[in-house]
C-alpha positions in Angstrom: -14.4 2.0 -26.9 -12.5 -0.2 -24.8 -12.6 -2.9 -27.7 -10.8 0.2 -30.4 -8.1 1.2 -27.5 -7.0 -2.5 -27.0 -7.4 -3.5 -30.6 -4.3 -1.3 -31.7 -2.6 -2.5 -28.8 -0.1 -5.1 -29.1 -0.5 -8.7 -26.1 2.9 -7.1 -25.3 2.5 -4.2 -24.0 -0.5 -5.1 -21.9 1.8 -6.4 -19.2 4.8 -3.8 -19.5 2.4 -1.4 -18.5 1.0 -3.6 -15.4 4.5 -4.3 -13.9 5.3 0.0 -14.9 2.5 0.3 -12.8 3.4 -2.3 -10.0 6.9 -1.1 -9.8 5.6 2.8 -9.6 2.9 2.0 -6.5 5.6 -0.2 -5.0 8.2 2.5 -4.9 5.6 5.2 -4.3 4.3 3.2 -0.5 8.4 2.9 -0.3 8.9 6.5 -0.1 6.0 6.4 2.0 7.2 3.9 4.6 10.0 5.5 5.0 10.0 8.9 5.5 11.1 10.1 9.7 8.4 12.5 9.5 6.1 9.0 10.1 8.2 7.4 12.5 6.3 8.2 15.5 2.9 6.9 14.4 4.9 3.4 13.3 6.7 3.5 16.7 2.8 3.6 17.9 1.7 1.3 15.6 3.9 -1.3 15.9 3.4 -1.4 20.1 -0.8 -1.4 19.6 -1.0 -5.5 20.3 1.2 -5.0 23.3 -0.6 -2.2 25.0 -2.8 -3.8 27.6 -3.6 -0.9 29.7 -5.5 0.9 27.7 -8.6 -2.0 26.9 -12.0 -0.4 25.6 -15.1 -1.9 27.1 -16.3 -4.3 24.4 -12.9 -6.4 24.1 -13.2 -6.9 27.9 -15.1 -10.6 29.3 
C-alpha cells in the first residue's frame, strides 16, 4: 500500500511536505506558548528550580 502511494510521488514533493509539516507544527507551538491565558502557568514553572521551600521528603538527604 505504501509502495503504491510513493511510486506516484516525486522525490521533490516529500521534502516539501516535511517542511510544511514542520512549519505548521512550529507555528502551532508558537501560538500555544504565546497565549496570555497560560502566562501564570509559565511563571510558576519558571520559578520551580528556584523554589526550595517546598521540597518533597524523597529529595532530602
